[in-house]
C-alpha positions, 0 to 999 in steps of 0.5 A: 500500500505504501508503495502504491501511495509513493507512486502517486506522488509527482516525480522529480529528476535532478541532473548534476555536473561538477564537484562533490559540493554540487553533488551535495547541493543536489541532494539538498535540492532533492530533500526540499522537493521531497518535503513538498511531496515529490519523489525521485524518478529515473526518467524524464517522462516520469518527472513533473519537475526537472532541475539542472545543477550546473558547474562553471569551472570549465566550458565543457559542462556548460556546453552540456547544459545548453545541449540538454536544455535543447533536448528538454524543449520537447519535454516541455512541449509534452508537459506544459505544466512541468517545471524546468529549473536551472541551478548552481554555478553556471547560473551566477555567471550566464543568467542572461544567456540562459534567459535568452537561449532557453526561454522554456526554463521556468526558474533559475536559482544561484548557489546561495539560494537553493533553499528557495527552490520550494518557494520558486516551484510553488510560485511558478505553479501559480503564476507560470512566470519565469523566476530568478534567485541569484543573490550572493552574500555581498561582502568580505567577511561573513556572518552566520546568517549568510550560510545556507541552511541545510536539511540534516534529516538525510537518507542513511548512507555508509559514506556521506559528504558534509559541507563545512564552508562555502565560497572562496577568498583566494581569487586565483586568476583562472578560477570562477568560484568566487564569482559563482559561490561568493566569499568564504563563509564557515558553517557554525561548528555545532551545526556541523557536529549535529549533522554528523552525529545524526548521520552516525546514528543512522549508519554513516561510517565515513564522512568527507568534509567539503569546502573550496578551501576546506582547511580555511574553515573557521577564519571568518566565524564571528564568534567561537572560532574553531580552527580546522584542526580542532574541528577534526578532533571534535569529529574524531570524538563522535561515536559511530564515525570510523573514517574522516576525509576532507577535500580540497585543502589549499596549500597556503593554509596547510599548517604544521598543526594540521599535519600533526593532527592528521597523524595523531587522530585515528579516524583521519584517513591517510589520503590528501588531495592537494591541488598544485596546478603547475610546478613553475613559480612564475606561473603560480605567481601569475595564477595568484596561488600564494605559494611556491613549488618549494613550499608545496614540496615541503608540505608533501615531505612533512605529510609523508614523514608524519604519515608514511602510508599516505596517498597524495593526489593533486590537480594539474592544469595545462595551458595557462596563458603564456605557459612555455614549453620550458615551464610545462617541462618543469611540471613534468619534472616535478610530477616525476620527482614527487610521484603523486598517487594519481592526479586530476589533469585538465587543459585550462579553460578561459572563464568569463569574468576572470583575469586570465581569460582577458589575457591575449597570450592564450595557448592554442588548443592543439598545444594544450591537448598535446601537452595534456596527453604527455602529462596524462601518459606520465602520471598514469605510468607513475600511478600504475607503478605505485599500485604495483609496488603495493601489491602484497600490502594489507589494507582496511577496506570499508565495503560499499557493495557489489562492484559496478563493473563486476557484480561477482566481486565486492568493492570498497575504498582503502583508507588511502582512497583507492578502490579495492575489488575482491570476492566476499560474502554480501554480509560484509557490506557496510563492514570494515575488512582487511584485504590483501592487494594481489593485483595493482591497476590504474584504477586501484586493486584486486584483492583477497580477504585476509581474515574472512568474516571480521 
């Protein structure tokens, strides 16, 4: 009977592009719609509300949004009372273009206003007028009331993302985030702890703390400032939470205190994703990154000394305006020297409103792609070599379920954030087991259970 009643509810579907913060925003959007009486559906035809949660970090996801909006014209024609909304980062910088190119969109809502989605849906139903909510927190220095209010009554998950701050104050010359998400605003510490306690009570064992510069947390809290390292200690004390991760820290704010705290706390995982971008000091200065190659390398050495089993991953950008072949070689040499466990590698994409986009010395696309190919080839070789060298090691794996590519095996992540596929009983799902790596691959490991049932 309950299933029949559920199917009578109107459906919603959310398309999501971008980072973990966007994925988390989409979950919140879904929770708001479910409070209105909607249910999630898989197919457009079943939906009465479709939301597109967008990303503006690069041009490609924006192009995909416009392409999908073109396809959804037919959906709107077949469902004239259906509601189509565009949300997120792209809305903040291309709102006028969206209004012009996609007049069939019913509302647009920016990154700081997703709590207004229920209001916008209801208003569109009443008036059928195009609605917009685009305000960003207007200032440097935030107050608690500027922080988006979250719905904490989330569906049970083994692993969960928890935003601890929003926005960014760094203003790197290539990055659109301050324009799309506003300045840094930290959530009140107790709100974060309350959310994680709720998650732990409902079965969550691993949390990943999210922020554009996550280790800047607490700097702009007006009262009761709590540094990021202290926040980790408070979360480490929450019963039921077994693993703590965070992404992405900013190199300039990676303190010795944070490194010591990570090494000391048993629940903090041995993995850091530390964005580098390039390994040339002149380019880093032009990017306004605020650190040097030498300072970055010092952080890596300290992390490896404090946590010998740590995996370090990074972001690498190729083709920033003015990048010479010699400067690109500096990045290749540094990657060979540091030996990252893996890297997210991409070609620079000019973003409207950023200083780098205004430069006249843009690198030709063919040159960027050729350099990117060389970098990917180098890093993939290093990743395979590192994983092959770790065959025989025993790792703790939090078992998530059947492997999507091989349902005969279970899959989970090591504390180093590497995928481990292995044969095991379904009763292991949700548990932490010890698995020996027997094959190393670019994507991770094939392993075998060491102890059977824990």
